[in-house]
C-alpha positions as CSV (number, residue, x, y, z in Angstrom):
1,M,-30.5,11.0,11.5
2,L,-30.0,14.5,11.2
3,K,-26.5,16.0,11.1
4,K,-26.0,18.4,14.3
5,T,-24.6,21.6,13.5
6,E,-22.7,24.1,15.7
7,H,-24.2,27.8,15.9
8,P,-27.3,26.8,14.1
9,H,-30.0,29.0,12.9
10,L,-33.7,28.4,14.1
11,L,-36.8,29.8,13.1
12,E,-39.9,30.0,15.4
13,I,-43.2,29.7,13.7
14,N,-46.8,29.8,15.3
15,A,-48.4,26.6,13.8
16,F,-51.8,28.2,14.0
17,F,-50.5,31.4,12.1
18,W,-48.7,29.4,9.4
19,L,-51.8,27.4,8.6
20,S,-54.1,30.6,8.6
21,R,-51.5,32.3,6.0
22,L,-52.0,29.5,3.6
23,E,-55.8,29.4,3.6
24,R,-57.7,30.3,0.7
25,G,-61.4,31.0,0.8
26,G,-61.8,30.1,4.5
27,E,-61.0,26.6,4.0
28,R,-59.2,25.1,7.3
29,L,-55.9,23.5,6.7
30,T,-54.0,21.1,8.6
31,L,-50.1,20.5,8.7
32,A,-50.6,17.9,6.2
33,A,-51.4,20.7,3.5
34,I,-48.2,22.8,4.1
35,P,-46.8,23.0,0.5
36,D,-43.2,21.9,-0.3
37,R,-42.5,25.5,-1.5
38,E,-42.8,26.6,2.2
39,I,-40.3,24.2,3.6
40,E,-37.9,24.7,0.5
41,A,-37.9,28.3,1.4
42,I,-36.9,27.6,5.0
43,A,-34.1,25.3,3.9
44,K,-32.9,28.0,1.3
45,C,-32.5,30.7,4.1
46,G,-30.1,28.1,5.6
47,F,-32.3,27.1,9.1
48,H,-31.3,24.1,10.6
49,Y,-34.2,24.1,13.0
50,V,-37.7,24.9,13.0
51,W,-39.6,25.4,16.4
52,L,-43.2,24.9,15.7
53,M,-44.9,26.6,18.3
54,G,-48.2,25.9,19.8
55,V,-49.0,22.4,18.5
56,W,-50.4,20.8,21.6
57,K,-54.2,20.4,22.5
58,R,-55.5,23.8,23.7
59,S,-57.7,24.4,27.0
60,P,-61.4,24.2,26.2
61,A,-61.8,26.3,29.8
62,G,-58.9,28.5,29.0
63,I,-60.6,29.7,25.6
64,K,-63.7,30.5,27.7
65,L,-61.5,32.5,30.1
66,A,-60.0,34.4,27.3
67,L,-63.2,35.1,25.7
68,E,-64.2,36.6,29.4
69,N,-61.2,38.7,29.8
70,E,-61.9,42.4,29.2
71,P,-58.3,43.6,29.0
72,L,-57.1,40.6,26.8
73,K,-60.0,41.4,24.4
74,A,-58.7,44.7,24.1
75,E,-55.3,43.5,23.0
76,F,-57.3,41.1,20.5
77,D,-58.7,44.4,19.3
78,R,-55.5,46.3,18.8
79,C,-53.7,43.3,17.2
80,L,-56.4,41.8,15.1
81,P,-59.1,44.3,14.5
82,G,-62.2,42.7,13.5
83,W,-61.5,39.3,15.2
84,K,-64.0,36.8,15.9
85,K,-64.9,34.2,18.4
86,E,-63.4,31.4,16.3
87,D,-60.1,33.2,16.2
88,V,-59.6,32.7,19.9
89,T,-57.5,29.3,20.5
90,G,-56.6,30.0,23.7
91,S,-52.8,30.0,25.2
92,P,-50.5,27.3,24.1
93,Y,-48.9,27.4,27.4
94,A,-52.1,26.1,29.2
95,V,-51.7,22.5,27.6
96,Y,-54.6,20.6,28.1
97,G,-53.0,17.5,26.7
98,Y,-49.8,16.5,24.8
99,E,-51.4,15.7,21.6
100,L,-51.5,17.4,18.4
101,D,-54.5,19.9,18.6
102,P,-57.2,18.4,16.2
103,R,-57.4,21.7,14.4
104,L,-53.9,21.2,13.2
105,G,-54.4,17.8,11.9
106,T,-53.5,14.2,13.4
107,R,-50.4,12.8,14.8
108,Q,-49.4,11.3,11.4
109,D,-49.5,14.8,10.0
110,L,-47.0,15.9,12.4
111,V,-44.8,12.9,12.0
112,A,-45.0,13.5,8.1
113,L,-44.1,17.2,8.5
114,R,-41.3,16.2,10.7
115,Q,-40.1,13.6,7.8
116,R,-40.4,16.5,5.0
117,L,-38.3,18.9,7.1
118,A,-35.6,16.1,7.8
119,K,-35.1,15.3,4.1
120,L,-33.9,19.2,3.5
121,G,-31.8,18.7,6.9
122,I,-34.0,20.8,9.1
123,G,-34.8,19.3,12.5
124,L,-38.1,20.1,14.5
125,F,-38.5,21.5,17.9
126,L,-41.7,21.4,20.0
127,D,-43.0,22.9,23.1
128,L,-42.5,21.6,26.5
129,V,-44.6,23.4,29.4
130,P,-43.0,21.6,32.5
131,N,-44.1,24.1,35.2
132,H,-47.7,23.9,34.7
133,L,-50.7,22.5,32.7
134,A,-54.1,24.0,31.9
135,F,-56.1,24.4,35.0
136,D,-59.1,22.1,33.4
137,H,-56.3,19.1,32.6
138,P,-57.7,15.7,33.2
139,W,-55.2,15.2,35.6
140,T,-56.5,17.8,38.1
141,E,-59.5,15.5,38.7
142,Q,-57.8,12.0,38.2
143,E,-54.3,12.8,39.8
144,P,-54.8,15.8,41.9
145,A,-51.6,14.8,44.2
146,L,-49.4,15.8,41.0
147,F,-50.1,19.4,41.9
148,V,-49.4,22.0,44.5
149,N,-52.5,21.7,46.9
150,G,-53.9,24.3,49.0
151,T,-56.8,24.6,51.5
152,E,-59.9,26.8,51.8
153,A,-57.9,28.8,54.2
154,A,-55.1,29.4,51.4
155,F,-57.7,30.1,49.0
156,R,-59.0,32.9,50.9
157,D,-55.8,34.2,52.2
158,Y,-53.9,34.1,48.8
159,P,-56.3,35.6,46.5
160,G,-55.9,34.7,42.8
161,L,-53.3,31.8,43.6
162,F,-55.6,29.0,44.3
163,Y,-58.9,28.0,42.5
164,R,-61.6,25.4,43.5
165,T,-61.6,22.3,41.1
166,P,-65.3,20.7,40.3
167,S,-64.6,18.1,42.8
168,G,-64.0,20.7,45.5
169,R,-60.2,20.5,45.8
170,Y,-57.9,23.6,46.1
171,L,-55.1,23.7,43.4
172,A,-52.4,26.4,42.9
173,H,-52.2,28.1,39.7
174,G,-48.6,28.0,37.7
175,K,-46.7,31.1,38.7
176,D,-43.5,33.0,38.2
177,P,-42.4,34.5,41.7
178,Y,-42.5,38.0,40.0
179,F,-45.7,38.2,38.5
180,T,-49.3,37.3,39.5
181,A,-50.4,33.7,38.7
182,W,-51.4,32.5,35.3
183,N,-55.0,31.9,36.1
184,D,-55.6,29.3,32.9
185,T,-52.8,27.1,34.6
186,V,-52.4,24.4,37.3
187,Q,-49.1,24.4,39.1
188,I,-47.2,20.9,38.9
189,N,-45.6,19.8,42.1
190,I,-41.9,19.0,40.9
191,F,-41.2,17.8,44.5
192,S,-43.4,15.0,43.8
193,W,-41.7,11.9,42.6
194,R,-45.1,11.1,41.0
195,A,-45.4,14.2,38.9
196,R,-41.7,13.8,38.2
197,A,-42.5,10.4,36.5
198,A,-45.6,11.7,34.7
199,L,-43.8,14.5,33.5
200,I,-40.9,12.5,32.2
201,A,-43.4,10.0,30.5
202,E,-44.8,12.9,28.7
203,M,-41.4,14.0,27.5
204,L,-40.5,10.3,26.3
205,K,-43.9,10.7,24.3
206,I,-42.9,14.1,22.7
207,A,-39.5,12.7,22.0
208,E,-40.8,10.4,19.4
209,L,-42.2,13.1,17.2
210,C,-39.2,15.7,17.4
211,D,-35.6,16.4,17.4
212,G,-35.8,18.6,20.6
213,I,-37.7,20.6,23.0
214,R,-38.0,24.1,23.9
215,C,-38.8,24.1,27.7
216,D,-40.9,27.0,28.6
217,M,-39.8,28.9,31.9
218,A,-37.3,26.0,32.6
219,M,-35.6,27.8,35.8
220,L,-39.0,27.6,37.6
221,L,-38.4,23.8,38.2
222,L,-34.8,24.3,39.7
223,T,-35.1,22.9,43.5
224,D,-34.1,26.2,45.0
225,V,-36.2,28.4,42.7
226,F,-39.3,26.1,43.2
227,E,-38.9,26.0,46.8
228,K,-38.7,29.6,47.3
229,N,-41.8,30.2,45.3
230,W,-43.9,27.5,47.0
231,R,-42.4,27.0,50.4
232,P,-45.5,27.7,52.4
233,F,-47.3,25.0,50.6
234,L,-44.7,22.2,50.6
235,D,-43.8,19.4,52.7
236,A,-40.2,20.1,53.8
237,A,-39.4,16.5,53.7
238,Q,-40.2,16.2,50.2
239,R,-37.1,18.2,49.1
240,P,-35.6,15.9,46.2
241,K,-31.8,15.3,46.2
242,M,-31.5,15.4,42.6
243,E,-32.4,18.4,40.5
244,F,-35.5,17.7,38.1
245,W,-33.5,18.6,34.9
246,A,-30.8,16.1,35.6
247,E,-33.2,13.4,36.2
248,A,-35.2,14.0,33.1
249,I,-32.6,14.8,30.6
250,T,-31.0,11.5,31.7
251,A,-34.0,9.5,31.3
252,V,-35.0,11.0,28.0
253,K,-31.5,10.6,26.4
254,A,-31.3,7.1,27.7
255,K,-33.9,6.2,24.9
256,F,-33.1,9.1,22.6
257,P,-29.7,9.9,22.7
258,Q,-29.5,12.5,20.0
259,F,-32.4,14.5,21.5
260,M,-31.9,18.1,22.2
261,F,-33.1,20.5,25.1
262,M,-33.3,24.2,24.8
263,A,-34.2,26.3,27.9
264,E,-36.0,29.4,28.2
265,V,-34.4,30.7,30.9
266,Y,-33.9,34.4,32.9
267,W,-32.4,35.6,35.9
268,G,-28.6,34.4,35.1
269,L,-29.5,30.8,35.6
270,D,-28.7,29.9,32.0
271,R,-25.2,28.2,33.1
272,K,-26.9,26.3,35.9
273,L,-29.0,24.9,33.2
274,Q,-26.3,24.2,30.9
275,E,-24.6,22.3,33.7
276,L,-27.7,20.1,34.2
277,G,-27.5,19.0,30.5
278,F,-29.4,21.6,28.3
279,E,-27.8,21.7,24.9
280,Y,-29.0,25.4,24.5
281,T,-30.3,28.0,26.9
282,Y,-31.8,31.6,26.4
283,D,-29.3,34.4,26.5
284,K,-31.3,37.2,27.5
285,T,-28.3,39.1,28.8
286,F,-27.3,39.5,24.9
287,Y,-30.6,41.0,24.1
288,D,-30.9,43.5,27.1
289,R,-27.4,44.7,26.4
290,L,-28.3,45.1,22.6
291,K,-31.3,47.0,23.8
292,H,-29.6,49.1,26.6
293,D,-25.9,49.2,26.5
294,P,-22.9,50.4,24.3
295,A,-20.8,48.2,22.0
296,L,-18.3,47.6,24.9
297,S,-20.8,45.9,27.1
298,I,-21.8,43.6,24.1
299,R,-18.0,43.1,23.2
300,E,-17.5,41.8,26.9
301,H,-20.3,39.6,26.7
302,L,-19.6,37.9,23.6
303,G,-15.8,37.5,24.9
304,T,-17.0,34.8,27.5
305,E,-15.7,31.2,27.3
306,P,-16.4,29.6,23.9
307,E,-18.2,26.3,25.3
308,Y,-20.8,28.7,27.1
309,Q,-21.1,31.0,23.7
310,K,-22.0,27.8,21.9
311,K,-24.9,27.1,24.0
312,C,-26.2,30.4,24.1
313,V,-29.7,31.1,22.2
314,R,-29.4,34.7,20.9
315,F,-32.4,36.6,19.6
316,L,-34.0,40.2,18.6
317,E,-37.4,39.1,19.2
318,N,-39.7,36.3,19.8
319,H,-43.5,35.7,20.5
320,D,-43.0,37.4,24.0
321,E,-41.0,40.5,22.9
322,E,-41.9,43.5,20.9
323,R,-40.8,43.2,17.0
324,A,-37.2,44.2,16.2
325,A,-38.3,46.6,13.5
326,A,-40.7,48.5,15.7
327,L,-38.6,48.4,18.8
328,F,-35.2,49.4,17.4
329,G,-36.2,51.2,14.2
330,K,-35.0,49.7,10.7
331,K,-31.3,50.8,10.7
332,K,-30.6,49.7,14.2
333,S,-32.3,46.4,13.9
334,L,-30.4,45.5,10.6
335,A,-27.0,46.2,12.5
336,F,-28.4,43.9,15.3
337,A,-29.4,41.4,12.9
338,A,-26.1,41.2,11.4
339,I,-24.5,40.6,15.0
340,L,-27.2,38.0,15.8
341,A,-26.8,35.9,12.5
342,T,-22.8,35.9,12.8
343,A,-22.1,35.7,16.3
344,P,-21.5,32.1,18.0
345,G,-24.6,30.3,19.5
346,M,-27.9,29.3,18.3
347,R,-29.2,32.2,16.1
348,F,-32.9,32.1,17.0
349,F,-35.1,34.2,14.3
350,H,-38.9,34.8,14.8
351,E,-41.4,34.4,11.8
352,G,-41.9,37.9,10.3
353,Q,-38.6,39.3,11.4
354,P,-36.9,38.8,8.1
355,E,-39.7,40.3,6.3
356,G,-39.6,43.4,8.9
357,R,-43.0,43.1,10.5
358,V,-43.8,45.7,13.1
359,K,-47.0,44.4,14.3
360,R,-47.1,42.3,17.7
361,T,-49.2,38.9,17.7
362,L,-51.0,37.3,20.3
363,I,-50.5,33.7,21.2
364,H,-54.2,33.4,22.1
365,L,-55.1,34.0,18.6
366,G,-55.1,31.6,15.8
367,R,-54.4,34.2,13.0
368,E,-52.5,37.4,12.6
369,A,-53.2,40.8,11.0
370,P,-52.0,40.9,7.3
371,E,-49.0,42.9,6.8
372,P,-46.8,43.7,3.9
373,A,-42.9,42.9,4.0
374,D,-40.7,45.8,4.2
375,P,-38.6,45.4,0.8
376,E,-35.4,46.9,2.3
377,I,-35.4,44.7,5.4
378,S,-36.2,41.5,3.3
379,E,-33.4,42.3,0.9
380,F,-31.0,42.7,3.8
381,Y,-32.1,39.5,5.6
382,L,-31.7,37.6,2.2
383,K,-27.9,38.8,2.0
384,L,-27.3,38.2,5.7
385,F,-28.7,34.5,5.2
386,R,-26.7,33.8,2.2
387,F,-23.6,35.1,3.8
388,A,-24.3,33.0,7.3
389,K,-25.3,29.9,6.1
390,V,-21.7,28.8,4.6
391,E,-20.0,26.1,6.6
392,T,-17.3,28.8,7.7
393,L,-19.7,30.4,10.2
394,H,-20.7,26.9,11.6
395,A,-17.8,24.6,11.6
396,G,-15.0,27.5,11.7
397,Q,-13.0,29.2,14.3
398,W,-14.4,32.2,15.7
399,L,-12.2,35.2,16.8
400,L,-13.2,38.5,18.3
401,L,-11.2,41.3,17.2
402,E,-9.7,44.2,19.0
403,G,-10.2,47.6,17.5
404,G,-8.1,50.8,17.8
405,P,-8.6,54.5,16.9
406,S,-7.8,55.6,13.2
407,S,-6.5,58.9,14.8
408,E,-5.4,60.2,18.4
409,A,-8.4,62.4,18.6
410,D,-10.9,60.0,17.4
411,A,-12.8,57.8,20.0
412,T,-15.3,56.4,17.8
413,F,-13.7,53.2,17.5
414,R,-15.4,52.2,20.6
415,N,-18.7,52.1,18.7
416,V,-17.3,49.2,16.4
417,L,-17.5,45.4,17.0
418,A,-15.7,43.2,14.6
419,W,-15.1,39.5,14.5
420,V,-13.7,37.0,11.7
421,W,-14.8,33.4,11.1
422,S,-12.0,31.1,9.7
423,H,-12.3,27.6,8.1
424,G,-9.7,26.3,6.0
425,D,-8.5,28.9,3.4
426,E,-12.0,30.9,3.7
427,K,-12.3,33.9,6.2
428,R,-15.3,35.8,6.7
429,M,-15.2,39.0,8.9
430,V,-18.1,41.1,10.1
431,V,-17.7,44.5,11.3
432,V,-20.8,46.6,12.8
433,N,-21.2,50.2,13.9
434,D,-23.3,49.7,17.1
435,S,-24.1,53.5,17.2
436,A,-25.9,56.4,15.7
437,Q,-22.9,58.4,14.9
438,E,-20.4,57.8,12.0
439,S,-17.3,55.8,13.4
440,R,-13.9,54.8,12.2
441,V,-11.8,52.0,13.6
442,K,-8.6,50.2,12.8
443,V,-9.5,46.5,13.3
444,R,-6.4,44.7,14.4
445,V,-5.8,41.4,12.9
446,P,-3.3,38.8,14.6
447,K,0.1,38.7,13.0
448,G,0.6,35.9,10.3
449,F,-3.1,35.7,10.0
450,W,-2.7,35.8,6.1
451,E,0.2,34.5,4.2
452,A,-0.6,36.1,1.0
453,E,1.0,39.6,0.1
454,K,-2.7,41.0,-0.6
455,I,-6.4,40.2,0.3
456,F,-9.3,41.1,-1.3
457,L,-12.6,41.8,0.8
458,Y,-15.9,41.3,-1.2
459,D,-18.8,43.2,1.1
460,H,-21.9,40.8,0.7
461,L,-24.2,44.0,1.5
462,S,-22.8,46.7,-0.8
463,R,-21.4,44.0,-3.3
464,E,-18.0,46.0,-3.4
465,V,-14.6,44.4,-3.4
466,F,-11.7,46.2,-1.5
467,E,-8.0,45.4,-2.2
468,R,-5.8,45.6,1.1
469,S,-1.8,44.9,1.6
470,T,-1.7,42.1,4.4
471,Y,1.3,43.9,5.7
472,E,-0.4,47.2,6.2
473,V,-3.4,45.2,7.7
474,T,-1.4,43.3,10.2
475,R,1.2,46.2,11.0
476,Q,-1.7,49.2,11.2
477,G,-5.0,47.5,11.3
478,L,-7.8,47.2,8.9
479,D,-9.3,50.8,8.6
480,A,-12.8,51.0,8.4
481,A,-15.1,54.0,8.2
482,L,-18.8,53.2,9.0
483,G,-22.0,55.4,8.9
484,A,-24.8,55.2,11.7
485,W,-25.5,51.5,12.4
486,Q,-23.8,50.5,9.2
487,C,-22.3,47.0,8.8
488,R,-19.9,45.0,6.6
489,L,-20.2,41.5,5.8
490,F,-16.7,40.7,4.2
491,E,-15.8,37.5,2.6
492,I,-11.9,37.8,2.4
493,R,-9.9,35.9,-0.5
494,T,-6.1,36.0,-1.4
495,Q,-7.4,36.4,-5.4
496,P,-10.4,38.6,-6.4
497,I,-12.4,35.8,-7.2
498,F,-15.7,35.5,-5.7
499,W,-18.7,33.2,-6.2
500,G,-21.5,35.1,-8.0
501,V,-19.4,38.4,-8.6
502,P,-18.2,38.8,-12.0
503,N,-14.8,40.3,-12.6
504,P,-14.8,42.7,-9.8
505,E,-12.8,45.9,-9.8
506,P,-11.0,46.1,-6.5
507,K,-11.0,49.4,-4.6
508,K,-8.1,50.6,-2.7
509,S,-10.4,52.8,0.0
510,Y,-13.9,52.6,1.8
């Protein structure tokens, strides 16, 4: 059984992309062909979980629909010049069946991959798309009552919301209330007890194959949200007394007690889903504040209660968002990466992010355009992962530190974020300048934080060692000057002895 880690690191990998990168000479590979070196590299970076995205059987009709969609084909041209018909795999979020897509191998190949990951201490997350299925899913003919049904009048009055099945029924497409319907999907009626039972049965099947599920658009299944989205087409008497997620999580954990639930969630509903039993919930607020707000806003968000923080899934990019290096630029994206990798919560990384890829990929395609790694970004992430993989940043105590001005006229201290992790005798401090201007700060450390007369700070990025008097640090603060978007990753000891640093010469200032 996998040991559960607090503040874990997760890597999202597109299953089709992973295999396409490994192909040589056009030979099609399966999950069984993933070499040990790939898994070992993931473990070496300190990842606790892999989210293998897009493993389930794709919709044949969805692939046809994608090939007929001219705007989508224009996106294919942009993201993968020279793409071919066989590159179009259809959306992984229009699930035709919760069985491994045959192009990825067999069920046993997936089981074996999970076992290989587990040997190196890595857990496996897979997808659950609970709001909808592929619009040609077999249930649309076998069990149409599981879905939101309409009439010919609704089909006429709500263009694009309903479609007609081969047997003549009118079913709704899956929908987010703020966007047009997803025309390759069919909407599950989560108010139907039969639909709930069928979906929970699928979840139990998935739980046999992995350690957790990432639940797509999980908030759409909340009773109030679902009712608001579909009220004209629901029987008011159907409204269930229990939230679906409370029912489903209870049922799955009764059989798989260690199984984990991660929610993709927006609109400030993450706390609600945590209350219903999710171990982890997307923290879109964190991403938005990094993107738009000054350091003070980020600090305020990170200052909320620890139990909430531990369940937050923080990210800089994923398959839905722009690449971090492209969106923020190199320096800014690295400062944000230091925040991401050392703040509390689940630290979510996207394949290609540690290499500095800037080209966006499309989930409807089975491969991505080749792109060389950025050496500077790659080196930064190697140092960052080495710094963050130690037990201190997972089992330790986290403390958000206050900052003060280095002089009366200098207000740049407000640009700086700082915190420290403590575990036994080891302490690791992170100081980040969240601005494009040079900033100076006196980081305030609580009285009695260190018992020794001197401390030595080793910066894992610059590989410099600095010497400080604990009396001065406690009384006046740790004085730090940082360039635009600069960060410091300090390992702090009471003796100038650091693993991998031969006989450092401590500096008095920086």
